[in-house]
C-alpha positions as CSV (number, residue, x, y, z in Angstrom):
1,M,89.2,-9.0,-8.6
2,A,85.6,-10.0,-9.4
3,R,82.8,-8.5,-7.4
4,S,81.2,-10.9,-5.0
5,S,77.7,-12.0,-6.0
6,T,76.6,-11.8,-2.4
7,R,74.2,-9.0,-1.8
8,P,75.6,-6.3,0.4
9,T,74.0,-6.0,3.8
10,S,73.4,-3.1,6.2
11,R,76.3,-4.5,8.3
12,D,78.6,-4.0,5.2
13,V,77.3,-0.4,4.9
14,A,77.9,0.2,8.6
15,Q,81.5,-1.1,8.4
16,A,82.3,1.0,5.3
17,A,80.9,4.1,6.8
18,G,82.4,3.5,10.3
19,V,79.0,3.6,12.1
20,S,76.6,1.3,13.8
21,Q,73.9,-0.7,12.0
22,A,71.4,1.2,14.0
23,A,72.7,4.5,12.4
24,V,72.4,2.9,9.0
25,S,68.8,2.0,9.6
26,L,68.0,5.5,10.8
27,V,69.6,7.2,7.8
28,L,68.2,4.8,5.1
29,G,64.8,4.9,6.8
30,D,65.0,8.7,6.7
31,K,64.6,9.0,10.5
32,W,68.1,10.3,11.2
33,R,67.4,14.0,11.8
34,G,68.1,14.9,15.4
35,R,69.8,11.5,16.0
36,V,72.9,11.6,13.8
37,S,74.7,14.4,12.1
38,E,74.3,15.5,8.5
39,A,77.9,14.5,7.9
40,T,77.3,11.0,9.2
41,A,74.1,10.7,7.2
42,E,75.9,11.6,4.0
43,R,78.7,9.1,4.8
44,V,76.1,6.4,5.2
45,R,74.4,7.3,1.9
46,E,77.7,7.4,0.1
47,A,78.7,4.0,1.4
48,A,75.3,2.5,0.4
49,R,75.7,3.9,-3.1
50,D,79.3,2.7,-3.5
51,L,78.3,-0.8,-2.3
52,G,75.1,-0.9,-4.4
53,Y,73.2,-1.6,-1.2
54,R,69.4,-1.7,-1.4
55,P,67.3,-2.2,1.7
56,N,65.3,-5.4,1.9
57,L,61.9,-3.7,1.9
58,A,60.0,-7.0,1.9
59,A,61.7,-8.1,5.2
60,R,61.4,-4.7,6.7
61,N,57.7,-4.5,5.9
62,L,57.0,-7.9,7.4
63,R,58.6,-6.7,10.6
64,L,56.8,-3.4,10.6
65,G,53.4,-4.7,9.4
66,H,53.4,-2.1,6.6
67,T,53.5,-2.5,2.8
68,R,54.9,1.0,2.0
69,T,52.3,1.3,-0.7
70,V,50.0,4.2,-1.2
71,L,46.8,4.3,-3.4
72,L,46.2,7.5,-5.5
73,V,42.5,7.7,-6.4
74,V,41.7,10.1,-9.2
75,P,39.1,10.6,-11.9
76,A,39.7,8.6,-15.1
77,L,42.8,9.9,-16.8
78,T,41.1,12.0,-19.5
79,T,43.7,14.8,-19.3
80,E,47.3,15.0,-18.4
81,F,46.6,17.0,-15.2
82,F,46.2,13.9,-13.0
83,A,49.1,12.2,-14.8
84,G,51.1,15.2,-13.4
85,V,49.6,14.7,-10.0
86,Y,50.8,11.0,-10.1
87,T,54.3,12.0,-11.3
88,G,54.7,14.4,-8.3
89,A,53.3,12.0,-5.8
90,A,55.4,9.1,-7.0
91,R,58.6,11.1,-7.0
92,V,58.2,12.0,-3.3
93,A,57.1,8.5,-2.5
94,A,60.2,7.0,-4.1
95,D,62.4,9.2,-2.1
96,H,60.9,7.7,1.1
97,G,60.8,4.0,-0.1
98,F,57.1,4.0,-0.9
99,G,55.4,3.0,-4.1
100,V,52.2,4.6,-5.5
101,V,49.4,2.6,-7.1
102,L,47.3,4.6,-9.4
103,Y,43.5,3.9,-9.3
104,P,41.5,5.9,-11.8
105,S,37.8,5.6,-10.9
106,P,35.5,4.3,-13.7
107,E,33.9,7.0,-15.8
108,G,35.8,9.7,-13.8
109,I,33.3,9.6,-10.9
110,G,31.0,7.1,-9.3
111,P,31.2,3.7,-7.5
112,A,34.1,1.5,-8.0
113,R,35.1,-2.1,-7.1
114,D,37.8,-2.6,-4.5
115,P,41.0,-3.3,-6.5
116,F,42.4,-5.3,-3.6
117,A,41.1,-8.3,-1.6
118,S,41.5,-6.0,1.4
119,A,42.6,-2.4,0.9
120,Q,43.4,-2.1,4.6
121,A,45.8,-5.0,4.5
122,A,47.4,-4.0,1.2
123,L,47.9,-0.2,1.8
124,D,49.5,2.2,4.2
125,G,47.4,5.1,3.1
126,V,45.4,6.8,0.4
127,I,45.5,10.1,-1.5
128,A,42.3,10.9,-3.2
129,S,40.7,13.7,-5.4
130,S,37.4,14.9,-4.2
131,M,36.2,14.3,-7.8
132,A,36.6,10.6,-7.1
133,A,35.0,10.6,-3.6
134,D,32.4,8.0,-4.5
135,A,35.0,5.6,-5.6
136,L,37.0,6.2,-2.5
137,T,34.0,5.3,-0.2
138,A,33.3,2.2,-2.3
139,I,36.8,0.8,-1.8
140,R,36.7,1.8,1.9
141,G,39.7,4.1,1.5
142,D,38.2,6.4,4.0
143,Q,39.0,3.9,6.7
144,L,42.8,4.2,6.0
145,P,45.1,7.2,6.7
146,L,43.8,9.6,4.1
147,V,44.7,12.8,2.4
148,M,42.1,14.6,0.2
149,L,43.0,16.7,-2.8
150,D,40.8,19.6,-4.0
151,S,38.4,19.1,-1.2
152,D,36.5,21.3,1.3
153,P,38.8,21.5,4.4
154,S,35.8,22.0,6.7
155,G,34.1,18.8,5.5
156,S,36.9,16.6,4.3
157,L,37.0,12.8,4.9
158,G,40.7,13.0,5.3
159,A,43.2,13.5,8.1
160,A,44.6,16.3,5.9
161,T,43.6,18.3,2.8
162,V,45.8,19.7,0.1
163,N,44.3,22.4,-2.2
164,L,45.3,24.5,-5.1
165,D,44.3,28.1,-4.6
166,I,41.4,27.9,-7.1
167,T,39.6,30.7,-5.5
168,D,42.4,33.1,-6.3
169,G,42.6,31.7,-9.8
170,I,39.0,32.6,-10.4
171,R,39.6,36.1,-8.9
172,Q,42.5,36.6,-11.3
173,V,40.3,35.5,-14.3
174,A,37.4,37.8,-13.2
175,A,39.8,40.8,-12.6
176,H,41.4,40.3,-16.0
177,L,38.1,40.2,-17.9
178,L,36.6,43.1,-15.9
179,D,39.7,45.2,-16.5
180,L,39.3,44.6,-20.2
181,G,35.7,46.0,-20.0
182,H,33.6,42.9,-20.1
183,R,30.2,43.0,-18.3
184,R,28.2,40.2,-19.9
185,F,29.5,36.7,-18.9
186,L,28.7,33.1,-19.7
187,H,30.1,30.6,-17.2
188,L,30.6,27.1,-18.8
189,A,30.5,25.1,-15.7
190,A,31.7,21.5,-15.3
191,D,28.7,19.2,-14.7
192,V,30.5,17.4,-11.9
193,P,29.3,17.3,-8.3
194,S,32.5,18.3,-6.7
195,W,33.6,21.0,-4.2
196,T,36.4,22.3,-6.5
197,F,33.8,23.2,-9.2
198,E,31.3,24.6,-6.7
199,I,33.8,27.1,-5.4
200,R,34.6,28.2,-9.0
201,A,30.9,29.1,-9.6
202,R,30.6,30.7,-6.2
203,E,33.7,32.8,-6.5
204,L,33.0,34.0,-10.0
205,A,29.5,35.1,-9.0
206,A,30.9,36.9,-6.0
207,R,33.6,38.7,-8.0
208,L,31.2,39.9,-10.7
209,D,28.6,41.0,-8.2
210,T,31.0,43.6,-6.9
211,V,30.9,45.5,-10.2
212,P,27.7,47.3,-11.1
213,G,26.1,46.4,-14.5
214,T,27.5,42.9,-14.8
215,S,25.5,39.8,-15.6
216,V,26.4,36.1,-15.7
217,R,24.6,33.2,-17.1
218,T,25.6,29.6,-16.4
219,A,25.6,26.6,-18.8
220,H,26.6,23.1,-17.5
221,A,28.5,20.6,-19.5
222,P,30.3,17.3,-18.9
223,I,34.1,17.6,-19.1
224,S,34.3,16.7,-22.8
225,I,34.8,18.6,-26.0
226,D,31.6,17.4,-27.5
227,G,29.6,18.2,-24.3
228,A,31.1,21.7,-24.2
229,L,30.4,22.3,-27.8
230,T,26.7,21.4,-27.4
231,A,26.2,23.4,-24.2
232,T,27.9,26.5,-25.6
233,E,25.9,26.4,-28.8
234,D,22.7,26.2,-26.9
235,A,23.7,29.0,-24.5
236,L,24.8,31.4,-27.2
237,A,21.6,30.7,-29.2
238,T,19.5,31.9,-26.2
239,P,17.6,35.1,-27.0
240,G,19.0,38.3,-25.5
241,P,22.3,40.2,-25.5
242,R,25.2,37.9,-26.3
243,P,27.9,37.4,-23.6
244,T,31.2,39.0,-24.5
245,A,33.2,36.7,-22.2
246,L,33.0,33.0,-21.7
247,V,34.6,31.6,-18.5
248,C,35.3,27.8,-18.7
249,D,35.9,25.6,-15.7
250,D,38.5,23.6,-17.6
251,D,40.7,23.9,-20.7
252,K,38.9,20.9,-22.3
253,L,35.6,22.8,-21.9
254,A,37.2,25.8,-23.5
255,A,38.3,23.7,-26.5
256,G,34.7,22.6,-27.1
257,A,33.6,26.2,-26.7
258,Y,36.0,27.3,-29.4
259,K,34.3,24.9,-31.9
260,A,30.9,26.2,-30.9
261,V,31.8,29.8,-31.3
262,R,33.3,29.2,-34.8
263,R,30.2,27.2,-35.9
264,L,28.1,30.2,-35.0
265,G,30.3,32.4,-37.3
266,L,31.9,34.3,-34.4
267,R,35.6,35.1,-33.8
268,I,37.7,34.7,-30.7
269,P,38.6,37.2,-29.2
270,D,37.0,39.8,-31.5
271,D,33.4,38.8,-30.8
272,I,33.8,36.8,-27.6
273,S,36.7,36.3,-25.2
274,V,37.3,32.8,-23.7
275,T,39.2,31.7,-20.6
276,G,40.1,28.2,-19.3
277,L,41.6,26.7,-16.2
278,D,44.4,24.2,-15.9
279,D,46.9,25.2,-18.6
280,L,46.9,21.8,-20.3
281,G,49.0,21.1,-23.4
282,L,46.0,21.9,-25.6
283,A,45.9,25.5,-24.3
284,T,48.7,26.4,-26.7
285,A,47.6,23.9,-29.4
286,I,44.3,25.8,-30.1
287,D,44.2,29.1,-32.0
288,P,44.3,31.7,-30.6
289,E,46.2,30.3,-27.7
290,L,44.1,30.2,-24.5
291,T,44.1,32.5,-21.6
292,T,44.0,30.2,-18.6
293,V,45.0,29.6,-15.0
294,R,48.2,27.5,-14.7
295,L,47.9,24.8,-12.0
296,D,51.1,23.0,-11.0
297,A,49.9,19.4,-11.1
298,E,53.2,17.8,-10.1
299,L,53.6,20.1,-7.1
300,F,50.0,19.2,-6.2
301,G,51.0,15.5,-6.2
302,E,54.2,16.2,-4.2
303,R,52.3,18.1,-1.5
304,G,49.7,15.4,-1.3
305,M,52.3,12.7,-0.7
306,E,54.2,14.9,1.7
307,A,51.0,15.4,3.7
308,L,50.3,11.7,3.8
309,L,53.9,11.0,5.0
310,A,53.3,13.6,7.8
311,V,50.0,11.9,8.7
312,L,51.7,8.5,8.9
313,E,54.5,9.8,11.1
314,G,52.2,11.8,13.4
315,R,53.4,15.2,12.1
316,T,51.3,18.3,11.1
317,P,51.3,18.6,7.3
318,Q,52.4,21.9,5.6
319,A,49.6,24.4,5.7
320,G,48.5,26.8,2.9
321,D,47.0,26.4,-0.6
322,I,49.3,26.0,-3.6
323,P,49.5,29.3,-5.6
324,V,48.1,29.4,-9.1
325,E,48.9,31.9,-12.0
326,L,46.8,33.5,-14.7
327,V,48.5,33.1,-18.1
328,V,47.2,35.7,-20.5
329,R,47.3,34.7,-24.2
330,G,45.4,35.6,-27.4
331,S,41.9,34.4,-26.5
332,T,41.0,37.5,-24.5
333,A,40.6,41.1,-25.6
334,P,38.3,44.1,-24.8
335,P,34.7,43.6,-26.0
336,S,33.9,44.9,-29.4
337,T,30.3,45.7,-28.5
338,P,29.1,48.2,-25.9
């Protein structure tokens, strides 16, 4: 018998599962907990799958006055990190019937034009990196339900903040290098006015200050390989004892630093140890492979979307920063000079 071309309805699902249409709406709208049993919910989901039922989101959204669309505002996608954030956010969004529109701000940071005639009419909420805060303000995203990523919880624009435990990542880097015997440090800092980079500088200085005889110099660079190369060359050419450890705010900065070190005729890690932060694909593409801090970008995106769903539903988002992990590879070793 040929399958009917008529699109299955929620009434068809209710009849197949032996429940009311109200129960179908609760289950497929993910609002069933505490109202119907787990067994009933699974029966409804199975019936919907068997019938090929898809909710009419357009009609539902007209009734509710919502678009079930979220904007993810991030710096320009110059690394795969924010692509991972998007992947995680979109996966959780899809599980709840939401779509995610990705909006990379021009040049990574700075003002941006509103991509919508009216963001407030087109969106249910916004997830934004603090690195794109200027763009966020320009599109008036701070007037919508908002979750901030990598942002100062005490001064965040958002109703919730989701952070990676960058402070602990820097502690792990500092402890590793200090344990190896390093005392002269160069910090290659991202030249980006963002809280997430401010805490890296602050925590590194605080950690090193606890050990007598340590010194740290700072060089600022845009997050680009050429920018890092120039800044590192200039810093290492400065008169005085050469640093034995180079701490980079980002793996891309570390890749530029590698080029500078080699241009100066130095070896990694024999003459200078180098660390990064992110664990991007290039961390294992360069030689020696880079000691860096692994950040779970997809989990970061998932937690951001889960926090926004909680805000939209009036719940308290999950607390606590996302753990990070130091991955030790071949770019760090004990210093060869006293």
